[in-house]
Predicted model as a PDB file, atoms N, CA, C, CB and O in Angstrom, pLDDT in the B-factor column:
MODEL        1                                                                  
ATOM      1  N   MET A   1     129.622  53.335 100.476  1.00 86.00           N  
ATOM      2  CA  MET A   1     130.545  54.428 100.031  1.00 86.00           C  
ATOM      3  C   MET A   1     130.710  55.245 101.497  1.00 86.00           C  
ATOM      4  CB  MET A   1     129.835  55.440  98.652  1.00 86.00           C  
ATOM      5  O   MET A   1     129.991  55.103 102.486  1.00 86.00           O  
ATOM      6  N   SER A   2     131.858  56.132 101.345  1.00 89.00           N  
ATOM      7  CA  SER A   2     131.888  56.856 102.322  1.00 89.00           C  
ATOM      8  C   SER A   2     132.619  58.264 101.587  1.00 89.00           C  
ATOM      9  CB  SER A   2     132.621  56.078 103.557  1.00 89.00           C  
ATOM     10  O   SER A   2     133.070  58.260 100.442  1.00 89.00           O  
ATOM     11  N   ILE A   3     132.625  59.411 102.480  1.00 90.00           N  
ATOM     12  CA  ILE A   3     133.046  60.359 102.068  1.00 90.00           C  
ATOM     13  C   ILE A   3     133.440  61.248 103.092  1.00 90.00           C  
ATOM     14  CB  ILE A   3     132.293  60.763 101.281  1.00 90.00           C  
ATOM     15  O   ILE A   3     132.804  61.627 104.076  1.00 90.00           O  
ATOM     16  N   ARG A   4     134.932  61.611 102.605  1.00 91.00           N  
ATOM     17  CA  ARG A   4     135.636  61.965 103.556  1.00 91.00           C  
ATOM     18  C   ARG A   4     136.357  63.316 103.280  1.00 91.00           C  
ATOM     19  CB  ARG A   4     136.452  60.923 103.839  1.00 91.00           C  
ATOM     20  O   ARG A   4     136.784  63.556 102.151  1.00 91.00           O  
ATOM     21  N   PRO A   5     136.499  64.217 104.326  1.00 92.00           N  
ATOM     22  CA  PRO A   5     137.241  65.512 104.164  1.00 92.00           C  
ATOM     23  C   PRO A   5     138.626  65.217 103.905  1.00 92.00           C  
ATOM     24  CB  PRO A   5     137.138  66.425 105.384  1.00 92.00           C  
ATOM     25  O   PRO A   5     139.199  64.318 104.520  1.00 92.00           O  
ATOM     26  N   HIS A   6     139.244  65.976 102.960  1.00 92.00           N  
ATOM     27  CA  HIS A   6     140.733  66.133 103.194  1.00 92.00           C  
ATOM     28  C   HIS A   6     141.212  67.429 103.147  1.00 92.00           C  
ATOM     29  CB  HIS A   6     141.500  65.417 102.274  1.00 92.00           C  
ATOM     30  O   HIS A   6     140.888  68.275 102.314  1.00 92.00           O  
ATOM     31  N   PRO A   7     142.050  67.574 104.132  1.00 94.00           N  
ATOM     32  CA  PRO A   7     142.678  69.403 104.202  1.00 94.00           C  
ATOM     33  C   PRO A   7     143.884  69.261 103.212  1.00 94.00           C  
ATOM     34  CB  PRO A   7     143.431  70.106 106.114  1.00 94.00           C  
ATOM     35  O   PRO A   7     144.506  68.212 103.046  1.00 94.00           O  
ATOM     36  N   PHE A   8     144.162  70.554 102.518  1.00 94.00           N  
ATOM     37  CA  PHE A   8     145.686  70.444 101.750  1.00 94.00           C  
ATOM     38  C   PHE A   8     145.816  71.870 101.400  1.00 94.00           C  
ATOM     39  CB  PHE A   8     145.820  69.357 100.227  1.00 94.00           C  
ATOM     40  O   PHE A   8     144.933  72.694 101.160  1.00 94.00           O  
ATOM     41  N   PHE A   9     147.149  71.997 101.421  1.00 97.00           N  
ATOM     42  CA  PHE A   9     147.791  73.478 100.855  1.00 97.00           C  
ATOM     43  C   PHE A   9     147.447  73.905  99.386  1.00 97.00           C  
ATOM     44  CB  PHE A   9     149.469  73.426 100.871  1.00 97.00           C  
ATOM     45  O   PHE A   9     147.759  73.063  98.544  1.00 97.00           O  
ATOM     46  N   SER A  10     146.983  74.817  99.016  1.00 93.00           N  
ATOM     47  CA  SER A  10     147.010  75.372  97.854  1.00 93.00           C  
ATOM     48  C   SER A  10     148.040  75.924  97.425  1.00 93.00           C  
ATOM     49  CB  SER A  10     146.235  76.079  97.750  1.00 93.00           C  
ATOM     50  O   SER A  10     148.109  76.800  98.286  1.00 93.00           O  
ATOM     51  N   GLY A  11     149.013  76.133  96.689  1.00 96.00           N  
ATOM     52  CA  GLY A  11     150.124  76.954  96.551  1.00 96.00           C  
ATOM     53  C   GLY A  11     149.536  77.823  95.551  1.00 96.00           C  
ATOM     54  O   GLY A  11     150.138  78.896  95.493  1.00 96.00           O  
ATOM     55  N   ALA A  12     148.559  77.723  94.742  1.00 93.00           N  
ATOM     56  CA  ALA A  12     148.054  78.952  93.874  1.00 93.00           C  
ATOM     57  C   ALA A  12     147.186  80.032  94.282  1.00 93.00           C  
ATOM     58  CB  ALA A  12     147.399  78.508  92.858  1.00 93.00           C  
ATOM     59  O   ALA A  12     146.963  81.063  93.647  1.00 93.00           O  
ATOM     60  N   LEU A  13     146.646  79.641  95.576  1.00 89.00           N  
ATOM     61  CA  LEU A  13     145.673  80.359  96.461  1.00 89.00           C  
ATOM     62  C   LEU A  13     146.460  80.768  97.622  1.00 89.00           C  
ATOM     63  CB  LEU A  13     144.421  79.481  96.897  1.00 89.00           C  
ATOM     64  O   LEU A  13     145.973  81.618  98.367  1.00 89.00           O  
ATOM     65  N   PHE A  14     147.825  80.188  97.922  1.00 96.00           N  
ATOM     66  CA  PHE A  14     148.652  80.229  99.095  1.00 96.00           C  
ATOM     67  C   PHE A  14     147.536  80.454 100.229  1.00 96.00           C  
ATOM     68  CB  PHE A  14     149.853  81.441  99.013  1.00 96.00           C  
ATOM     69  O   PHE A  14     147.375  81.469 100.907  1.00 96.00           O  
ATOM     70  N   ALA A  15     146.788  79.230 100.268  1.00 94.00           N  
ATOM     71  CA  ALA A  15     146.066  79.420 101.632  1.00 94.00           C  
ATOM     72  C   ALA A  15     145.649  77.605 101.807  1.00 94.00           C  
ATOM     73  CB  ALA A  15     144.418  80.767 101.500  1.00 94.00           C  
ATOM     74  O   ALA A  15     145.818  76.731 100.956  1.00 94.00           O  
ATOM     75  N   ARG A  16     145.134  77.477 103.051  1.00 95.00           N  
ATOM     76  CA  ARG A  16     144.773  75.981 103.406  1.00 95.00           C  
ATOM     77  C   ARG A  16     143.084  75.669 102.730  1.00 95.00           C  
ATOM     78  CB  ARG A  16     144.827  75.792 105.378  1.00 95.00           C  
ATOM     79  O   ARG A  16     142.189  76.490 102.933  1.00 95.00           O  
ATOM     80  N   LYS A  17     142.883  74.610 102.069  1.00 91.00           N  
ATOM     81  CA  LYS A  17     141.620  74.370 101.185  1.00 91.00           C  
ATOM     82  C   LYS A  17     141.308  72.993 101.940  1.00 91.00           C  
ATOM     83  CB  LYS A  17     141.887  74.262  99.305  1.00 91.00           C  
ATOM     84  O   LYS A  17     141.983  72.400 102.782  1.00 91.00           O  
ATOM     85  N   SER A  18     139.926  72.636 101.306  1.00 91.00           N  
ATOM     86  CA  SER A  18     139.722  71.117 101.781  1.00 91.00           C  
ATOM     87  C   SER A  18     138.794  70.621 100.424  1.00 91.00           C  
ATOM     88  CB  SER A  18     138.770  70.942 103.548  1.00 91.00           C  
ATOM     89  O   SER A  18     138.054  71.274  99.688  1.00 91.00           O  
ATOM     90  N   CYS A  19     139.098  69.440 100.427  1.00 90.00           N  
ATOM     91  CA  CYS A  19     138.092  68.662  99.427  1.00 90.00           C  
ATOM     92  C   CYS A  19     137.405  67.508 100.038  1.00 90.00           C  
ATOM     93  CB  CYS A  19     138.841  68.085  98.163  1.00 90.00           C  
ATOM     94  O   CYS A  19     137.657  67.157 101.191  1.00 90.00           O  
ATOM     95  N   PHE A  20     136.428  66.834  99.188  1.00 90.00           N  
ATOM     96  CA  PHE A  20     135.966  65.606  99.555  1.00 90.00           C  
ATOM     97  C   PHE A  20     136.321  64.535  98.911  1.00 90.00           C  
ATOM     98  CB  PHE A  20     134.822  65.584  99.569  1.00 90.00           C  
ATOM     99  O   PHE A  20     136.414  64.513  97.684  1.00 90.00           O  
ATOM    100  N   VAL A  21     136.557  63.530  99.670  1.00 91.00           N  
ATOM    101  CA  VAL A  21     136.979  62.378  99.081  1.00 91.00           C  
ATOM    102  C   VAL A  21     135.965  60.999  98.727  1.00 91.00           C  
ATOM    103  CB  VAL A  21     138.002  62.035  99.958  1.00 91.00           C  
ATOM    104  O   VAL A  21     135.948  60.172  99.639  1.00 91.00           O  
ATOM    105  N   TYR A  22     135.222  60.702  97.648  1.00 90.00           N  
ATOM    106  CA  TYR A  22     134.369  59.634  97.731  1.00 90.00           C  
ATOM    107  C   TYR A  22     135.174  58.163  97.446  1.00 90.00           C  
ATOM    108  CB  TYR A  22     133.200  59.926  96.699  1.00 90.00           C  
ATOM    109  O   TYR A  22     135.762  57.768  96.439  1.00 90.00           O  
ATOM    110  N   LEU A  23     134.930  57.476  98.873  1.00 91.00           N  
ATOM    111  CA  LEU A  23     135.795  56.138  99.008  1.00 91.00           C  
ATOM    112  C   LEU A  23     134.504  54.855  98.742  1.00 91.00           C  
ATOM    113  CB  LEU A  23     136.675  56.038 100.883  1.00 91.00           C  
ATOM    114  O   LEU A  23     133.581  54.692  99.540  1.00 91.00           O  
ATOM    115  N   PRO A  24     134.680  54.048  97.488  1.00 92.00           N  
ATOM    116  CA  PRO A  24     133.652  52.825  97.745  1.00 92.00           C  
ATOM    117  C   PRO A  24     133.866  52.109  98.823  1.00 92.00           C  
ATOM    118  CB  PRO A  24     133.612  51.841  96.727  1.00 92.00           C  
ATOM    119  O   PRO A  24     134.797  52.218  99.621  1.00 92.00           O  
ATOM    120  N   GLU A  25     132.674  51.111  98.835  1.00 93.00           N  
ATOM    121  CA  GLU A  25     132.987  50.110 100.086  1.00 93.00           C  
ATOM    122  C   GLU A  25     134.097  49.460  99.739  1.00 93.00           C  
ATOM    123  CB  GLU A  25     131.890  49.021 100.456  1.00 93.00           C  
ATOM    124  O   GLU A  25     134.505  49.302  98.589  1.00 93.00           O  
ATOM    125  N   GLY A  26     134.705  48.992 100.960  1.00 93.00           N  
ATOM    126  CA  GLY A  26     135.868  47.824 100.686  1.00 93.00           C  
ATOM    127  C   GLY A  26     137.192  48.573 100.354  1.00 93.00           C  
ATOM    128  O   GLY A  26     138.184  47.857 100.219  1.00 93.00           O  
ATOM    129  N   TYR A  27     137.335  49.850 100.212  1.00 92.00           N  
ATOM    130  CA  TYR A  27     138.456  50.643  99.786  1.00 92.00           C  
ATOM    131  C   TYR A  27     139.779  50.172 100.607  1.00 92.00           C  
ATOM    132  CB  TYR A  27     138.115  52.214 100.019  1.00 92.00           C  
ATOM    133  O   TYR A  27     140.796  49.634 100.170  1.00 92.00           O  
ATOM    134  N   GLU A  28     139.466  50.518 101.842  1.00 89.00           N  
ATOM    135  CA  GLU A  28     140.633  50.385 102.917  1.00 89.00           C  
ATOM    136  C   GLU A  28     141.229  49.237 102.752  1.00 89.00           C  
ATOM    137  CB  GLU A  28     140.240  50.445 104.351  1.00 89.00           C  
ATOM    138  O   GLU A  28     142.451  49.126 102.853  1.00 89.00           O  
ATOM    139  N   THR A  29     140.517  48.350 102.507  1.00 93.00           N  
ATOM    140  CA  THR A  29     141.250  46.318 102.546  1.00 93.00           C  
ATOM    141  C   THR A  29     141.483  46.182 101.001  1.00 93.00           C  
ATOM    142  CB  THR A  29     139.707  44.573 103.185  1.00 93.00           C  
ATOM    143  O   THR A  29     142.517  45.519 100.918  1.00 93.00           O  
ATOM    144  N   SER A  30     141.058  46.466  99.772  1.00 94.00           N  
ATOM    145  CA  SER A  30     141.126  46.141  98.680  1.00 94.00           C  
ATOM    146  C   SER A  30     142.712  46.659  98.232  1.00 94.00           C  
ATOM    147  CB  SER A  30     139.893  46.668  97.982  1.00 94.00           C  
ATOM    148  O   SER A  30     143.386  47.531  98.781  1.00 94.00           O  
ATOM    149  N   GLU A  31     143.040  45.864  97.116  1.00 94.00           N  
ATOM    150  CA  GLU A  31     144.456  46.194  96.780  1.00 94.00           C  
ATOM    151  C   GLU A  31     144.161  46.573  95.231  1.00 94.00           C  
ATOM    152  CB  GLU A  31     145.644  44.839  97.057  1.00 94.00           C  
ATOM    153  O   GLU A  31     145.059  46.589  94.389  1.00 94.00           O  
ATOM    154  N   GLN A  32     142.981  46.837  94.983  1.00 93.00           N  
ATOM    155  CA  GLN A  32     142.471  47.255  93.493  1.00 93.00           C  
ATOM    156  C   GLN A  32     143.007  48.666  93.405  1.00 93.00           C  
ATOM    157  CB  GLN A  32     140.687  47.221  93.243  1.00 93.00           C  
ATOM    158  O   GLN A  32     143.370  49.447  94.285  1.00 93.00           O  
ATOM    159  N   HIS A  33     142.949  48.771  92.010  1.00 92.00           N  
ATOM    160  CA  HIS A  33     143.297  50.236  91.747  1.00 92.00           C  
ATOM    161  C   HIS A  33     142.001  50.863  90.897  1.00 92.00           C  
ATOM    162  CB  HIS A  33     144.824  50.358  90.824  1.00 92.00           C  
ATOM    163  O   HIS A  33     141.395  50.320  89.974  1.00 92.00           O  
ATOM    164  N   TYR A  34     141.774  52.121  91.470  1.00 92.00           N  
ATOM    165  CA  TYR A  34     140.292  52.832  91.193  1.00 92.00           C  
ATOM    166  C   TYR A  34     140.472  53.931  90.043  1.00 92.00           C  
ATOM    167  CB  TYR A  34     139.652  53.664  92.680  1.00 92.00           C  
ATOM    168  O   TYR A  34     141.549  54.510  89.902  1.00 92.00           O  
ATOM    169  N   PRO A  35     139.705  54.112  89.478  1.00 92.00           N  
ATOM    170  CA  PRO A  35     139.769  55.473  88.448  1.00 92.00           C  
ATOM    171  C   PRO A  35     139.490  56.757  89.401  1.00 92.00           C  
ATOM    172  CB  PRO A  35     138.429  55.419  87.079  1.00 92.00           C  
ATOM    173  O   PRO A  35     138.983  56.656  90.518  1.00 92.00           O  
ATOM    174  N   VAL A  36     139.925  58.076  88.752  1.00 90.00           N  
ATOM    175  CA  VAL A  36     139.612  58.962  89.638  1.00 90.00           C  
ATOM    176  C   VAL A  36     138.694  60.040  88.624  1.00 90.00           C  
ATOM    177  CB  VAL A  36     141.010  59.542  90.413  1.00 90.00           C  
ATOM    178  O   VAL A  36     138.677  60.039  87.393  1.00 90.00           O  
ATOM    179  N   ILE A  37     138.001  60.883  89.491  1.00 87.00           N  
ATOM    180  CA  ILE A  37     137.162  61.956  88.354  1.00 87.00           C  
ATOM    181  C   ILE A  37     137.408  63.136  89.551  1.00 87.00           C  
ATOM    182  CB  ILE A  37     135.022  61.506  87.792  1.00 87.00           C  
ATOM    183  O   ILE A  37     137.379  62.843  90.746  1.00 87.00           O  
ATOM    184  N   TYR A  38     137.618  64.310  89.128  1.00 86.00           N  
ATOM    185  CA  TYR A  38     137.435  65.611  89.986  1.00 86.00           C  
ATOM    186  C   TYR A  38     136.366  66.261  89.588  1.00 86.00           C  
ATOM    187  CB  TYR A  38     138.535  66.576  89.949  1.00 86.00           C  
ATOM    188  O   TYR A  38     136.108  66.439  88.397  1.00 86.00           O  
ATOM    189  N   LEU A  39     135.482  66.769  90.777  1.00 83.00           N  
ATOM    190  CA  LEU A  39     134.351  67.460  90.252  1.00 83.00           C  
ATOM    191  C   LEU A  39     134.525  68.935  90.705  1.00 83.00           C  
ATOM    192  CB  LEU A  39     132.980  66.810  90.752  1.00 83.00           C  
ATOM    193  O   LEU A  39     134.544  69.047  91.931  1.00 83.00           O  
ATOM    194  N   LEU A  40     134.664  70.158  89.970  1.00 81.00           N  
ATOM    195  CA  LEU A  40     135.105  71.381  90.410  1.00 81.00           C  
ATOM    196  C   LEU A  40     133.907  71.925  90.487  1.00 81.00           C  
ATOM    197  CB  LEU A  40     136.088  72.109  89.625  1.00 81.00           C  
ATOM    198  O   LEU A  40     133.042  71.529  89.706  1.00 81.00           O  
ATOM    199  N   HIS A  41     133.608  72.951  91.451  1.00 81.00           N  
ATOM    200  CA  HIS A  41     132.560  73.610  91.857  1.00 81.00           C  
ATOM    201  C   HIS A  41     132.669  75.193  91.023  1.00 81.00           C  
ATOM    202  CB  HIS A  41     132.600  73.613  93.548  1.00 81.00           C  
ATOM    203  O   HIS A  41     133.746  75.671  90.668  1.00 81.00           O  
ATOM    204  N   GLY A  42     131.604  75.722  90.852  1.00 77.00           N  
ATOM    205  CA  GLY A  42     131.745  77.071  90.130  1.00 77.00           C  
ATOM    206  C   GLY A  42     132.138  78.239  90.979  1.00 77.00           C  
ATOM    207  O   GLY A  42     132.167  78.189  92.209  1.00 77.00           O  
ATOM    208  N   MET A  43     132.433  79.268  90.281  1.00 81.00           N  
ATOM    209  CA  MET A  43     133.193  80.408  91.000  1.00 81.00           C  
ATOM    210  C   MET A  43     132.387  80.740  92.307  1.00 81.00           C  
ATOM    211  CB  MET A  43     133.331  81.792  90.019  1.00 81.00           C  
ATOM    212  O   MET A  43     133.003  81.503  93.051  1.00 81.00           O  
ATOM    213  N   HIS A  44     131.256  80.378  92.719  1.00 85.00           N  
ATOM    214  CA  HIS A  44     130.802  81.209  93.705  1.00 85.00           C  
ATOM    215  C   HIS A  44     130.528  79.918  94.795  1.00 85.00           C  
ATOM    216  CB  HIS A  44     129.423  82.250  93.200  1.00 85.00           C  
ATOM    217  O   HIS A  44     129.885  79.917  95.845  1.00 85.00           O  
ATOM    218  N   GLY A  45     131.177  78.968  94.208  1.00 83.00           N  
ATOM    219  CA  GLY A  45     130.629  77.737  94.905  1.00 83.00           C  
ATOM    220  C   GLY A  45     131.610  77.261  96.163  1.00 83.00           C  
ATOM    221  O   GLY A  45     132.533  77.997  96.514  1.00 83.00           O  
ATOM    222  N   SER A  46     131.386  76.127  96.750  1.00 86.00           N  
ATOM    223  CA  SER A  46     132.008  75.896  97.867  1.00 86.00           C  
ATOM    224  C   SER A  46     132.559  74.279  97.457  1.00 86.00           C  
ATOM    225  CB  SER A  46     130.956  76.132  99.234  1.00 86.00           C  
ATOM    226  O   SER A  46     132.268  73.886  96.328  1.00 86.00           O  
ATOM    227  N   GLU A  47     133.292  73.420  98.303  1.00 86.00           N  
ATOM    228  CA  GLU A  47     133.727  72.120  98.121  1.00 86.00           C  
ATOM    229  C   GLU A  47     132.503  71.353  98.746  1.00 86.00           C  
ATOM    230  CB  GLU A  47     135.191  71.825  98.802  1.00 86.00           C  
ATOM    231  O   GLU A  47     132.438  70.183  98.370  1.00 86.00           O  
ATOM    232  N   SER A  48     131.633  71.709  99.516  1.00 87.00           N  
ATOM    233  CA  SER A  48     130.799  71.171  99.854  1.00 87.00           C  
ATOM    234  C   SER A  48     129.655  70.873  98.831  1.00 87.00           C  
ATOM    235  CB  SER A  48     130.565  71.749 100.814  1.00 87.00           C  
ATOM    236  O   SER A  48     129.001  69.834  98.919  1.00 87.00           O  
ATOM    237  N   HIS A  49     129.431  71.794  97.872  1.00 83.00           N  
ATOM    238  CA  HIS A  49     128.122  71.863  96.639  1.00 83.00           C  
ATOM    239  C   HIS A  49     127.903  70.849  95.932  1.00 83.00           C  
ATOM    240  CB  HIS A  49     128.254  72.831  95.539  1.00 83.00           C  
ATOM    241  O   HIS A  49     126.744  70.669  95.556  1.00 83.00           O  
ATOM    242  N   TRP A  50     128.866  69.970  95.577  1.00 82.00           N  
ATOM    243  CA  TRP A  50     128.608  68.315  95.116  1.00 82.00           C  
ATOM    244  C   TRP A  50     127.913  67.460  95.852  1.00 82.00           C  
ATOM    245  CB  TRP A  50     129.778  67.540  95.000  1.00 82.00           C  
ATOM    246  O   TRP A  50     127.117  66.647  95.382  1.00 82.00           O  
ATOM    247  N   ILE A  51     128.323  67.676  97.716  1.00 83.00           N  
ATOM    248  CA  ILE A  51     127.718  66.713  98.597  1.00 83.00           C  
ATOM    249  C   ILE A  51     126.140  67.367  98.685  1.00 83.00           C  
ATOM    250  CB  ILE A  51     128.614  66.591 100.166  1.00 83.00           C  
ATOM    251  O   ILE A  51     125.205  66.567  98.697  1.00 83.00           O  
ATOM    252  N   LEU A  52     125.871  68.769  98.745  1.00 83.00           N  
ATOM    253  CA  LEU A  52     124.334  69.419  98.943  1.00 83.00           C  
ATOM    254  C   LEU A  52     123.972  69.498  97.755  1.00 83.00           C  
ATOM    255  CB  LEU A  52     124.116  70.850  99.632  1.00 83.00           C  
ATOM    256  O   LEU A  52     122.793  69.145  97.743  1.00 83.00           O  
ATOM    257  N   LYS A  53     124.328  69.780  96.653  1.00 79.00           N  
ATOM    258  CA  LYS A  53     123.570  70.188  95.417  1.00 79.00           C  
ATOM    259  C   LYS A  53     123.331  68.977  94.221  1.00 79.00           C  
ATOM    260  CB  LYS A  53     124.425  71.432  94.770  1.00 79.00           C  
ATOM    261  O   LYS A  53     122.487  68.938  93.327  1.00 79.00           O  
ATOM    262  N   GLY A  54     124.518  67.919  94.604  1.00 75.00           N  
ATOM    263  CA  GLY A  54     124.829  67.069  93.479  1.00 75.00           C  
ATOM    264  C   GLY A  54     123.865  66.148  92.852  1.00 75.00           C  
ATOM    265  O   GLY A  54     124.088  65.680  91.736  1.00 75.00           O  
ATOM    266  N   GLY A  55     122.657  65.829  93.614  1.00 66.00           N  
ATOM    267  CA  GLY A  55     122.032  65.029  93.132  1.00 66.00           C  
ATOM    268  C   GLY A  55     122.205  63.553  93.196  1.00 66.00           C  
ATOM    269  O   GLY A  55     121.518  62.732  92.588  1.00 66.00           O  
ATOM    270  N   GLY A  56     123.125  63.324  93.940  1.00 58.00           N  
ATOM    271  CA  GLY A  56     123.488  62.166  94.301  1.00 58.00           C  
ATOM    272  C   GLY A  56     123.150  61.201  95.683  1.00 58.00           C  
ATOM    273  O   GLY A  56     123.647  60.079  95.789  1.00 58.00           O  
TER     274      GLY A  56                                                      
ENDMDL                                                                          
END                                                                             
């Protein structure tokens, strides 16, 4: 599994933000479709909290 940062512009916050994308092994060369899950941090968290405190 690889974890990659992905910058984006948030229209709701009118600011550049980032998120992390978890990709399974072989994703780059696969034609398979993968399910998606979105993990949101709490009010005082940041995009890195799932990596640092997610227990994975």
